[in-house]
N, C-alpha and C positions, 0 to 999 in steps of 0.2 A: 065372538067366545073360541076357545081353542078347544078340542076334546080328544084324550087322546083314547081308546078303542082297547077294551081285554087289557086295561094298563094290571089290573094287581094281578089276573092270569099270567101275563108276561112277567114280572114281577117275580112269583113265586117260580116258574119256570128257571130265571137266571138262578133265584136265590139256590134250586136244585140240583144246578146243573154245575155252578161255577161254586156253590159255598158263599157268594155275599152277600150280604145283608141286603135284604131289601129299600130300608132306608136309606142306603148309601145309592143305591138305585136314584131313589125318590130324590132324591140331594142332588144328584147329578142332574138328573133332568131339568129339575130348576133351577139351576147355575147355567146348564147349558139356552135354556130358552133366554132366560135374563140375557147372555150374555151377547147372542142373537139378534133380540130386539135391540139391543143397547147400540151395537152395530149398525140395523138396518134405518134406525134413526139418525145415526152421527149422533148422540147424545150422550153428556157427561152427566146426564143426571143419573143417581142410583135408582135401577130397575130392579125390584125381586119380582120375582114368581111364584104364586103359590099351587100345588098340584092339591086338587080334591079326590084322592083316592078311589073314592066309592063308586065315582061317577067318572071318574076321568078326565076332567072339564082343567082347565089352566086360568088363574087370573092373573095379571100386570096391573102393578104396581109402579109408582114412583113412592121413593122415602125420602122424606127429610127430618135432621135433626132440629129441635126447639134449641132457639139460644137467644140470648139476649142481644146481641147485634151481629147483621147477616156480615161475612165477610166473603162467602160462595151462594149466589142462592141458587145454585145445582143442586144441591144437597144440604143446604139451610132451609129454613123457614123463621122468623119471629114473631118472639113469643105473643106479639102484641094480635097480628095477621094468625096463630095455632089458637088462639083463644076467642077467636072469632067462628074457626070452625069448629071446634069444642073447647068447652070450659074447662074441662078436666085439664085437660092437657098442661104439664112441667116444664123446666127449663130438662134439657137432655132425652124428654122424649122422642119418640121418631114418630110421623105425621107420615101416614100411606094414604094414598089417594088413589084408585083405579082409572085407570083408562084403556079404553082399546086398542089391543097391539096391532099392528098394518100387516098388510100380506106379506109374512118374511121370506119369499122368492127363492130359487133355487139355489143361490149362494148362502143365505143366509140359513136357510134348515141342514145345506150339509154339513156346516159349520157344528149347528146344534149338534148333527149328529157324531161328529169326529171327539167334539168334548165329553159326547154320555160313552162310546168306545173309549175311550185315553181313561175315564176315571175308572168304568170297570174295570180296564186291567189295570192299573195302580192297586185297585181293593182288590184284586184276585189275587194278585202278585203279594198283597201284604195279607191275607186270607192265607196262602199259602207258608209264608215265612213262619207266623203265628202255628199253624198245624204240626210241622214237623219240627215248628223251636220246641215244642214239646215232646218231641220225640226224637230228640239227642240224648246219647246214652242210653238206649231202647233199639231194640232189633223189630226189622221189620219187615214185611213180605211182598217181592215184589215181582214181574215177570220179564224175559228177557225179550227186548225184539228184537236185537242186531248185536253183531259181533265186528267190530274195527280194528284192526291191528293189537289183537289181545284184549279187546278191552270190551266191556259191554255193556251196553245201553240199559239201561233197567227203567221199564214202565213202573210210577208209584202210584199211579190212579190221576190224581188231578198236576202233578209234573213228573218228571225224568230227572235218574242220577245216572253217572257213570260211574261202574266199578273199576279202576284202574287194573292195571296186572300186576302193578307191585301193590295193590290191596287183595291181592286172589291168592287163596292158598295154593302155593306149590302144586303142580299137577291136575288140579280139578278143572274140568272144561264144562260146558253150560251149552245147551242149545236152544233152535229160537224157541217161544212161546214155552221155555221151560219154567216153573214156577223157581224163586232163590228165594235164601232170607238175609239177610246184610244187616250189619249193625252201625246207626247213622252216627259219627263224630262229631258233624259239626255242623251247621247251616249259616253261609253266605248271604249277603244282601250284596248286591252291583247291578251296577248299571242294564247291564241285560238280563236281569230277572235274578231268583234266586237260584242259589248251587246246595247242594245236596251232599256231603260229601260221607259216603258208605266207603264200608271194609267188610273183610270178612277173615281180616289177619290182628284184628285189635283185641289184646286181651282182654278189652270190655265184651267183645262179642262172645268169647268163652263164659265169661263167669255170668253173663245172662240167659244162655242155655243152662247153665245148672240149675239157675234158677231157677228160668221153666219147665223142669225137666223134675224135679227135688222138690216135693211140698214142703219137707221140712225148712228147705229155706224158707223159701216164700212166707211160711208161719213165722219165721224167726226160730226156728227151737234149733236149727244148725246156721251158723255165719262163714261167709269165704271172706275171708282178711287178705287174703293176695293173690296174684296169679300171675304166673310167666309165661312164655311161651317163645317156642322158634318151628312159627309156622309150620303146618305139613309133618311137621317130624316130632318134636316133643312138647309138653307142657308141663308143669305144674301148679295145682290148686292147694293152698294150705286154708284149712276148715276147723272151726271150732263149736263144740256145741254147747248150749249154752243148758241143760237139761241132761245131768248127769248121768241119769237111765239109758240115752239114747248117743250108740258109739258115732261120730261123727261121720269118719273113713267110710266104714260099716255101711255107712244108711247112703253115702252120693255113690260110692260103687255098688251098692245093691245087691241083692241073691246073684249064685253065679256073671255078678258084672251086668246084670241086664239094663241097670237105669245106667250105666254110661255108655254101655255099647249103641243110644242112639245116639249122644252126645258125641262119639268117632265117628262112626257113619258121617253125620253133618262137618264135623272137619278133615274128611277125606282119610281118615284113619288115623288122626291124630296119636301117640301114644300119650295116655296122661295118667299121670302121678298123682293121686289122693293121697295127704299127706297133714298130720297134723297141727297145727299150729301150739304154738306156747309162749308165754311169757317170757318163759327161762329164755333170751337169746342163744344159749350154749346148747339147749336142748333142739330147737327150731329150727339150728345151723344145724346141728344135724341129721334132724330128720330130715330137712332140705336138700342132705347130701343122698339121703337114700338112691338107691340098694346098696351105699359101698358103706362100710362099718367105720366107724369112725372113733378113732381111739381116744383124743383128747382135740377140744377146744379152747386155744389161748385168748382172750379180747386184749388186743395188742393195745389199741388205740379207742373207748370208748365213743370219745364225743367226734371221732372224724370215721367211725364205723368200721375199722378194720378188725378184722381176725389169724390169727394164722392156726389149720387143721393139718394135727397131726394123724398120720395115718399107716398101716403097715405097707412094708413095699407090694404085696399083692393087690391090696384095696387101692395104690393111687390109682391105675389108669381108670378103674371104675369110679371113685371120685371127680374125677377130669371129666369122662366120661369121654363118648367119639366125636370125634372134633370138638373137644370142649364142651359138647353141649350141656351137660349133667351141670357142669361148676359154672357157666353162665346162668342156666334157668336160677340156679339156688342163688345167686349174685342178685339177681333183678327181683326172685321174690322176696328173701331176706334186706334188700338195702344195702348189705353190708359186704366189704370189702374184703375175699376172700383170698388167701393164701395158704395152698394145698403143698404140706413138704412131709415128707417119708421119712418115717421117725428113726427109721433104722441106720442111714446114711446121710440125712439133714440134707438130702438132696430138692429143692422147688418144685412142685411139678406147676410155677405158673412165675415170671417175674416180681420179684419184690419190691421193686421201685416204683410200679406201674399197675394199679391194680385192671383189675379187670374190668371192674364198671365202669371205670373212667375209659379204659377202651371203646367200651361198648356207647359208653353215653357221645364219646367225642365220633366213633362211626356213626352215631344215630344222628346227629347233629349234622355229620356232612352230609348223609344220607335226604335228611328232610331238605338241607338247603341244596339239595340238586333238584330234590322233586318239584321246590318251590318256584324253576325257573323256564318251567315244562309250562306253556301258554295250557289256557283253559280249553283252547278249542281241539286242540292236539290231542290225540289219542298217542299212549305210551308203547314205544318199542322199544322194548330191553335186546332184542338182536345183538345189534354193534357192541352195547355192553359187554354181554353176556358172552359174546364172543373174544373182546378185551380183557375180561375176567382169564377166560379160559388160555387165555396167551402169555397173559401174568403168572396165571398157576403152572404152565408148562413151564416157562423159563424160571420160575420158581425152585419148581421142582428137577429143574434140570442144573441148577447152579447148587444146590444142593449137595443134588448126587455128584456134579463134579468135586464139593471141597471135600465130601467124603472119602472119593476116589483121592483126591489128593492127599489126604490125612494118612489113608491106606499105603500109597506110593511112599510117605515119610516114613511112617512105622515101620514099612517094608526093608527101605533105605539104611534107617540107624541098627535091622536085626542085623544086614547080611557085613554095615560096620564091625559088628560086634563078632560076629563071627570071625571076620575074617582076621580082628584082631588072634581071637582064641587060637586060631589055627595056624598064626605066624611064630615059625619056631623063635625060639630064645637064643637071643648070642651070648 
């Protein structure tokens, strides 16, 4: 008889360290020993192994199914023969006969060990996948293990994840062994194991920070309706109160901004505009475009969610924002295509034929497409890309300057020609 010493103690330790249920370990041992025994005997019989967890003893049986007519005597037994063993046997019952296993030998023992290890690894992967799948769309805390090509390898306890450069807030830096909070976007299963995708730029990261820092949101008194971000620069959060006696914006910001300051610090000083959500889309759009003062919101196509925003000349640049940030965040926040118009001279602050939302969605799709081409094992290095963008930007600015200079030359030439005509003596 085979006896496994300290079986339950070892099982408890593995369960504690790897998060693998003890029953999986017991099942793996039974399967591995049965397989090793079958190979040792060169048998086609159905050999099963049973563990006695209390004393660690192992028993081996051949198992045969009761049938009327035997076709394969290695796995089947006739109804007549089964009745000779025990009169209670019926068709399709399993007849188990205990036998003494042979000496396994080194090769068989090694095979059994490999089967057990492989089964434990698979079980551990399943356990990790299940654990982190429950944490998708949540914030978790990890530790920076090392930095490679601007990417951070994060220790999450039972597994690791990579915080790629593209998922980092611009300008933020972390040191080895530093604690870091990240947002789990999704969990993937691959042949190489689980991939935990994490981010600090996802809008959900900001949403969850609000939920953690503001008790009224946790209690359901205040509700976050939508979030938009330009990571590291600026963000907008639309909130709604479910209690008329409690102001949504003031509660989120806190006295002297004390509640929101910790969130701003976590986001590397990203500016956050907290604004009132409104069921009336016109009011909501006006709130979203603050601090600009909006004169009128005209819904041009409700089905396509398109609107024209009229502002005075002195509010136009404020409505659009630096590098278009304000209108871009407002578009993402409301989900509407917005066209900013100076009502004094009806000059548009954005293209009328192509909406800003469509441009951003197209840009995002292209960015995601490029990101998918990066191999899992490669660290994301954007130095060449940044250089190319800088060159492209310089080139674009240079072309713009040259066009402006050409226009000035053209205007100057026209003025000179006009002056020459005026100065020419009449015949």
